C-alpha positions as CSV (number, residue, x, y, z in Angstrom):
1,M,-70.9,-28.8,-22.9
2,R,-71.5,-25.2,-22.4
3,T,-70.0,-23.4,-19.4
4,R,-71.4,-20.3,-17.7
5,P,-69.5,-17.1,-18.0
6,R,-67.7,-16.2,-14.6
7,Q,-70.2,-13.9,-12.8
8,R,-68.9,-10.7,-11.4
9,L,-69.7,-9.7,-7.9
10,N,-71.7,-6.6,-7.7
11,A,-70.2,-3.6,-5.9
12,A,-72.3,-4.0,-2.7
13,R,-71.3,-7.7,-2.4
14,R,-67.7,-6.9,-3.0
15,D,-67.2,-4.0,-0.7
16,D,-68.1,-5.6,2.4
17,P,-65.5,-8.2,2.4
18,L,-63.2,-5.6,0.9
19,A,-63.5,-3.5,3.9
20,R,-62.6,-6.5,6.0
21,V,-59.6,-7.1,3.7
22,V,-58.5,-3.5,4.5
23,D,-58.6,-4.2,8.2
24,I,-56.6,-7.3,7.9
25,F,-54.1,-5.7,5.7
26,L,-53.7,-2.7,8.2
27,S,-53.4,-5.1,11.1
28,N,-50.9,-7.7,9.5
29,G,-49.3,-6.0,6.5
30,F,-50.2,-7.1,3.0
31,S,-46.9,-8.7,2.3
32,S,-47.2,-11.1,5.2
33,V,-50.9,-12.1,4.5
34,T,-51.4,-15.0,2.0
35,V,-54.6,-15.3,-0.1
36,S,-55.3,-18.6,1.9
37,A,-54.9,-16.8,5.2
38,L,-57.1,-14.1,4.1
39,A,-59.9,-16.6,2.8
40,Q,-59.6,-18.3,6.3
41,Q,-60.0,-15.1,8.2
42,L,-62.9,-14.0,6.0
43,R,-64.5,-17.4,6.2
44,C,-64.6,-17.6,2.4
45,S,-63.0,-19.6,-0.4
46,K,-59.9,-18.4,-2.3
47,A,-62.1,-18.6,-5.5
48,A,-64.4,-16.0,-3.8
49,L,-61.5,-13.7,-3.3
50,Y,-60.2,-14.3,-6.8
51,R,-63.7,-13.2,-8.2
52,V,-63.1,-9.9,-6.4
53,A,-59.7,-9.7,-7.8
54,P,-57.7,-12.0,-10.2
55,T,-54.4,-11.9,-8.1
56,K,-53.2,-10.8,-4.7
57,E,-51.6,-7.8,-6.1
58,Q,-54.8,-6.7,-7.5
59,L,-56.6,-7.4,-4.2
60,V,-54.0,-5.1,-2.5
61,I,-54.7,-2.5,-5.1
62,L,-58.5,-2.7,-4.5
63,A,-58.1,-2.7,-0.7
64,T,-55.9,0.5,-1.0
65,K,-58.4,2.3,-3.1
66,Q,-61.2,1.3,-0.6
67,F,-59.0,2.6,2.3
68,L,-58.1,5.9,0.7
69,G,-61.4,6.3,-1.0
70,S,-63.3,6.3,2.3
71,S,-61.1,9.2,3.5
72,A,-60.4,10.8,0.3
73,K,-62.9,13.7,0.4
74,R,-61.8,14.8,3.8
75,I,-58.2,14.7,2.9
76,E,-58.8,16.4,-0.4
77,A,-60.7,19.2,1.3
78,S,-57.8,19.6,4.0
79,V,-55.2,19.7,1.1
80,A,-57.3,22.2,-1.0
81,A,-57.3,24.6,2.1
82,E,-53.5,24.8,1.9
83,T,-51.9,27.1,-0.6
84,R,-48.1,26.0,-0.2
85,P,-47.3,22.9,-1.9
86,R,-45.1,21.6,0.9
87,R,-47.9,22.0,3.3
88,Q,-50.3,20.3,0.9
89,I,-48.0,17.2,0.9
90,V,-47.7,17.4,4.7
91,T,-51.6,17.7,5.1
92,Y,-52.1,14.9,2.6
93,L,-49.7,12.5,4.3
94,G,-51.0,13.4,7.6
95,G,-54.6,12.7,6.5
96,V,-53.6,9.3,5.2
97,A,-51.9,8.5,8.6
98,D,-55.1,9.8,10.6
99,A,-57.2,7.6,8.4
100,R,-55.2,4.4,9.5
101,T,-56.2,5.1,13.1
């Protein structure tokens, strides 16, 4: 008996639920949210989440990249405008904090 290879979700299908995962993690904190709770809130199966990322840790990494990626260009432009390293760090952290709100 031959099994089909695991199908990978395309980026468009993955990003929509991932944006919702980001919102859930921001609201509840990623350490307190289980994969089961995520699946329930997203109204999907745990298997669907594991197709996006094989572990909760990988899901957190993808969600973090999604969160930072959506604001990265704006933050990078602000940081580039600063000439002093200390101000660059403060600007970067401020940009990340602003992105959360």
